[in-house]
N, C-alpha and C positions, 0 to 999 in steps of 0.2 A: 428592546427586546425582552419579550416574556422570560421572568427571571426562571420560573420553574422550568420551562424548557430548556432553558441556559444549562440550568443544573443538571438535567437529566441527559442532556448531549454532552456534557462535558464527562458525566461517568460513562456512557457508552464508548465514548472517543478514547477513555483509557486503555481500551483493547488495541487501538493505534500505538499507545505507548508501548505496550508488551512487543506488538509486532515489530516497533523499530529499535526497541532494546535487543531482542531476539536475534534479529536478522544481521545487526552490527557488531555485537558483542563478540562473536566468533572471531573478528578481525584480529583481536588483539592476542588471541590463542593459537591461531591456525599454524602459525610457523613452528611453535613451541610443540604442538602435538605431533607435527610432520617429523621433527627430531626425535621426541619422545619415542614414537612408535617406528621409526624408521621407515615413513610410508613412501612409495614412488609418487611422482607427480599426479599420476593418473589416479591411483588409488585414494590418495589425499583429496584430489578433488573431485570425484566421483562419489567417494564411499564417506569420507569423514566430514566433508563440505556438503557434497551434493545430496545426501541422505535427508536432511532438513529440508533443502529445497523440494524435493519430491514428495515429503511429507505435507510442504505447502500446497503443491499441485494438487493432491488428493483433499487435501482439507478445503481446496477452492472449488474443486469440482463437486465434491459430495455436499458441500456447505449448505447449498442451497436446498436441499432436501430437509435438515432439521429448522433450517430459518423459515420455511414454510409451514411445515408440518407441526411442530412443537412452538413455534413462535420466535421472534426476534430475541426477547429477552431470556427465555431458557437456553437458548443456543449460545447467547453471550455469558451466562452462567458457565457453560461446560467449556467454553474457551478458556474462562479462568484456570478452571481444573487441569486442561491439558498444558498451560503454560508453566503451571507450578509444578505438577509430575515431570515435566522435561527439565527444569531448571534442576532438581534435585538429583533427578538420575544421572545427568551430565557432570554433576559436580561429583558426584561417586563413584563414575565410570574407571575402571581399570583396565580396559582394552579398546580397541577403535570400534569393535563391533557394538559392543554395550553402549559406548558414547554416542555412535551414529543412531541407534534406536532412540534412545533418549531425544536426541534433536530432531529425531524425524517425529515424535509426539509433540514437541513444540512447534514443528513446522505443520501440524494438523491445526493447532491453534491460530497460526498466523494466517493460512487461507482461509478457515473460516470465518476469520475476524473481518476479512475484506468482503466478505458478502455480508454478514448478519449486521454490523455496526453501521455501515454508511445507510442500508437499508433502512435499519430501525430510524436512524436520526433523520432521514429524508422524510419518513412518514408522519414524524410527529413536528417537524419544522413548518412553519407558515413560507408560503413561495417568496415573499420577500427577502426572509432571513435564510433561505435552505443552503444558498451557496457558502454562506459563512459558518454555519452550524455543521453541515457535513465536512465544511473544511477543519472543522476542530480536529476530526480524526487525523488527517494529514498532521496538522500542527502536533498532536500528541505524538505522531509516529515520530516526527523529526526530533521531538523533545528526548523521546525514546534513544533515537541515534546518537543525539549529543551527549546524554547521559552515560551512555554504553561507552562512547569514546573516552568520557572523563573518568568512568569507573576504570577501563582497562589501564589507562596511564596511572592512576593512583593505586591500582593493585599490582602492578606490573614489577614491583622489586619486593615481593613477599616470600620469595624461594623459589623452588624447583616446582612447587605446587600451586603456583600463583594463578595458572590457568583455571584450577578447581574453583578459585574465589570468584575468578571473572565471570565464567558460566553460571555458578550457583547464586551468586547475589540476585539473578532474576527472581528467584522465589518468593522474596519479601514483596515487591510491587505486585506480583500474581495473586499472592493471597490478598492483599489489602484490597485489589481490583474487584477479585471475587466477592468479597463481603460487601462492597459498595454497590455492585450491580445488582443484588438482592432486593434492593430499595428502590428499584426504578419501576416503572409501570408498564404494563405490555401496549404494543401499537394499537392505538383505536382502529386504523385501517386494517390492521392484520386481523383484528377480532372480527369485524363487520364481513371479513372474507369467509370466515368462519360461521358465521349468521350468529354471533354471540353481542347482540345491539345492546342489551340492558348493560354489560359489562364495559363496552366501548362509550356508552354515553356517560358512565360514571367517572371513568377514566378521562374523557375528553373534558367534561365539567370542572374537573379539577385542575388540569394542565393547561388549558386554552377555552375559557367559557365565553370568548367572542364567538367560537364556531359551534354552532349545535349539531347535535348528531344527526337529525334530518338533513342539513346542507350537507354535511360530508358525504352522507350516504347518497345523496341526489349527485353531487359532484363523482362520485365512484362509479354509479350506474351510468352517469352520462359520459364518463370515460370508456367503460366496458362496452357499451352498446349491446350487441348481441354475442359477446363474448361467452364462452362455456367453459365449465371448468377441466373440460377435455382437451383443452388447447394446450400448446406448447412454444416454446420460442422459436422454433424451426419451421413453423409455418410460413407461406410465402408472403403473407402480410406483415411479418415482423423481420423481414430480410434486413430492411434498412436500418433499423435499431442495432439489430445482430452484429451488421458489418461494421457500424460506428463504433460498437463495444470492442470488436476484434481490432480493429485499426488504432484504436487510442492506447490498447494495451500493448498492442505489437510495438508500436513507435517507443511506447515508455522503455521497455526493455532494450530495443536495439538504440538506444541513446547510450547504453554501456553503464546505467546507473548503479545497478544492483551488483555488476562486476566491478565496478570503484569501490561502493561501500564496502564489499567483502574484503575487498584485498587492497585498501587505502594505504595501511602502514607499507605493503610489500611496493606497491607503486613508488610511494614516496621515496623507500629506499632505492628501488632501482634508478630513480632519477638522482641519487648521489647523496641523500640525506641520511644520517645516522639512525639507528633504531629509535633512541628517544627524541631526536627532534621528528622521526616520522609519526610517532604517537602525539606528539603535542600537535603537529599540523594535522591531524586526524582531529584533534579537539577543535581546531580554526575551522575545518570542513563543516563539522557540527555546529558551530556556532553561526556560521555564514548561512547554514541550510535553515536553520530555526528563524533567524532574522527575514530572510526573503520569502520563507512560507508564511509568515506573521503578514509581511506586505501582500503576497498574494491572498491571503484570506481577506484582508482589507478591501482589494479591490475587485474581487471575483463578483461581488453582487453589484459593483459601481458600474465598472467596465465591461463585464461579461466574460463567461468562459473562453470565447474564441479570441479576444483581444489578449487574454494571457498566454494563450497558445502562441500567437504570432510573437510577443516578446520572448517567450521560451526557446521557439525554434530559431529565432536568427542568435540569440546567445549560445546556444548550443552548437550551431554551425560554425560560429566564430571561435568559441573556446575549444571545441575538440580538434579544430584544424590546427590550431596553436600547440595545443599539448602534441599531436602527431608529428608537426614539426620540429618542436623542442626534443624529441625523443629520436627522430630521424637524424636531425642536422647536431646532435648532442650538444646542446645549449647548457651550459652549466649554470649553477647557482639557483636563484630561488622562481627562474620561469616556469617551471612546471607547476610547482605549489600554486604560484599565482592564477595560472591558466585553469587550473583545475578549481580554484576557488570561483572562478567566472562560469564554469560550468556547472557547478552546484548552485550557484544563486540563480541561473537560467532554468535549472530543473526545478527548483523550488516555486518560483514565482510562476512557471509554467505547467508543465505535465503534472509536477508534485502537489500542486494546489489544485487543479483540474479533475483528474482522472478520477477518483472515486465520488466526486461529486455528478461528474458527467455519467458515469455509467449507471448511479441511482437514481438518475432522473429521466432516462430515455425508455424504460420498460413500463409497461400498464402495471397496475397493483397486483393483479392475480398472477403476474408472471415474474415480479420484480426479483423475488429469491432466484429463481431458474437465471433471469436475465444477468442479475450480479454474479451467480456463479459462474456463467459463461466468460463474462469479462475478466472476471479475477483468476480462472483457469487459464485464460490465453497469457495472460501476464504471468502466471508463477511457472507454468512450462518453460516458458522461455527463460524466465529468471533461474530455472534450476539448470537449463541446457548451458547457456551463456557463462555464467561465473564457473561452471564447473570445467570448462574449457580453458579458462583464463591462464593457469598455471601451464599448461601446456603450449598454448600460442604465445604466451610470453618467450617461453623457452626456444620454440622452434621459428617464430619469426619476429620477434621482438614488440614491445609496447606500440611503437610508432605506426605500424601499418593496422594493428587494432584499432587504434583511436581514430585513424583516417577512415576505415569503414564505417565506424560509429557516426564520424561527421558526414560522410554521403547520405545515411540513412535518414540523417535529420532534414536533410535537403528535400526528401521523400515525404517526410512528416509535414514540411512547409506547404506542399501542394496538397495533402490531405486537407490541411486546415483552411486553406483557401477554397477549394473546390469542394468540400463534401460536408466538412462540419458544421451542423447547425448552431444557432445561439439558443441557449436555454433559459438564459437570465429572468428571473421574475414571472415565470410561465407557471401555473399551476401542474403538478404531477398528470392530472386527468386531460388537461388540454394538451399537453405535451404528447400524451400516450394517442391522442386523437389525431394530432398533426403529423407523427411519426410512422404510426401503424397504417401499412398499406401504401405508402408513398412511393417504396420502389417499384410497386406494382402498376401506379397511375400513370397515364399518358401525358 
């Protein structure tokens, strides 16, 4: 693998680390904040927790605009600034509204990162390594999740203001990331879409001398055919990739993954574990997530995206059904944590490893930012709605029926993988664009 492209991809993928850390760090503080501010379940779920998620939705919806207009690199820099401001603001907040606003700013960074980082890495990566390199974003994401769980555990005994340290420590990696991303080059493919051929040629020679700028331009022109700058992803010929992006994001969230990550300690406590044991079990979830994500990244360019989705779907169905049964039948002991470990492993090797790679592959170059934004927006709208309802649903109907519903949705995901999802392994971005565009309109 090209060492320069690997280094550049790792730096861009650090946006995923901040995504994972920011998403999960609240899990260690959320119950303390609810007690501190005496919030109702609805206010806590919708405002204190939910504002960050709605920030993510807006970041994902609008993230395609700067990604396409000012470029992938410049957008990644602004993402680092948003994370830094959010972490510092959250740590110094003295009321739930200020805290929610600060978390909202971080959510903007999370949403935009799911658009800009995979798009950037997919455009600089050779086709044979694209799955693994874009997969670094997911690896960094779960690494951030693991360190957030670990950080919460280590900071949990620092007194009544330990929650400030939990949410504020993110400022350090956010600032480091921002400095690192200043050193990466702009995407040659993006530069060519802006008719900046000389600049694109210089960067391409530096990072991938095996590919000439004329060859890259020819590939892009063949992929675009007669496409015009006035096109958008909602044209009839792009219906198929649009449906694919929507469904993979839809099923990702209806697995219950974000609901679980946000409330992991609470779920473990509901299963009968004490607070300290629940936090330790959360660290175990983070380790499992990391190890199986590494396995998924190792396999994604070998077995393909579709095969990993099969593995994940079957694992989801089994694990979520067992979690639901454990809560409904009141099984005691370590049953629920073990089943949830299986759930996380299934997610990491399947949806976790595939989603951002797949969405980054299926749209043409000139619409990649918009397509990535659509898929990310779908993901984050549901990620905002579902976790916001968890405290109320757990109180009203209990965890068992909630997890049973998620298991049923994963049966539907299995049907999607079997009958609709194409394999994208080892195919150039331009060739994929040609194959998928207009497919839904052909006889």
